N, C-alpha and C positions, 0 to 999 in steps of 0.2 A: 408332787403334783398329788392332789386329793381327787379322789373319784367317787361319784354316786353309784350304789349298787342297787339294781332293780332286780329283786327275786322272782323268777319267771317259771312258771309251769305250762306246758303245752301237751294236748293230748295227741299223741302219735296216730297215724292211720291205723296202725294195728291195736290201738286201744291203749297201749302203754302210755305212761306219763313221763315226759321229758322234764328234767329240772336243770335250769341252767341261770347264771346270773348274767346280766348286761351290765357293764361298767362304761360309764361315760364321765367326762370332766365335771366336777361338782357344780360348775356354772351352767352346764347344759339342762335346761328346764322345759324344752319342747317335748312334751310327752309323746306326740304323734311322731316325731323324729326318732325317739328311744323305741317305740313300737317297730318302726320301719328297720331299725337294726336288727330286732329280735327276728322280723319276718325275714329279712335277708338271710339271716343264719340259719333259720329252719329250712329255708329253701335249699341251702347247701348240703342238708341232711335228707333230703328228698321228702320232706315234709310241707312242701308249698301248699298254701291254702288251708291250713289248719288255723283254728282261732288263736289270736293273741291281742289281748285288749287289756282293760284296767283289772278284770277279774283274774287274769293269768299273769299279770306283770305289775309288781308294786314295789315303790321305793322301800328299801330295807334300812340302808345306813350309809355313812360316808367313811372311807378309809384311805390310807396312803397307798399309792399305786406302786407296785413292783416295776422293775424295769422292764420286763415282758409287756405288761399292761400299757405302760408309757408308750412303748414302740408301736403297739397294736393301735392305740388311739392316735398317734401322729400319722400312722398309715391310713386308717380306716375311719376314726371318728369315735371308735368303740372299740370294747374287747369283751370277749366272752369267757367265761368259766364254766366248764361243763361239770354238773354234779351227778346227774343220774340219768341212764337210758338215752343218751346223745348220740350213741353210735349204733 
């Protein structure tokens, strides 16, 4: 399975910047839906209400999905790869 990777940065409530990737099937083009996936994720991190839009979330590239990513997508429609300051 090929996935589109959206490089995402969100300023946390404490001023630190979260960096994570949102991975979706490569055929998913509904950017509002992709932003909602990111908003759902940041809510789980206690960052509900923080800005996530085109300035914070941009298409980066397409890659082959790992089995873990494929399982996430089957369950939730997306997967998150945490990069920095996500905890």
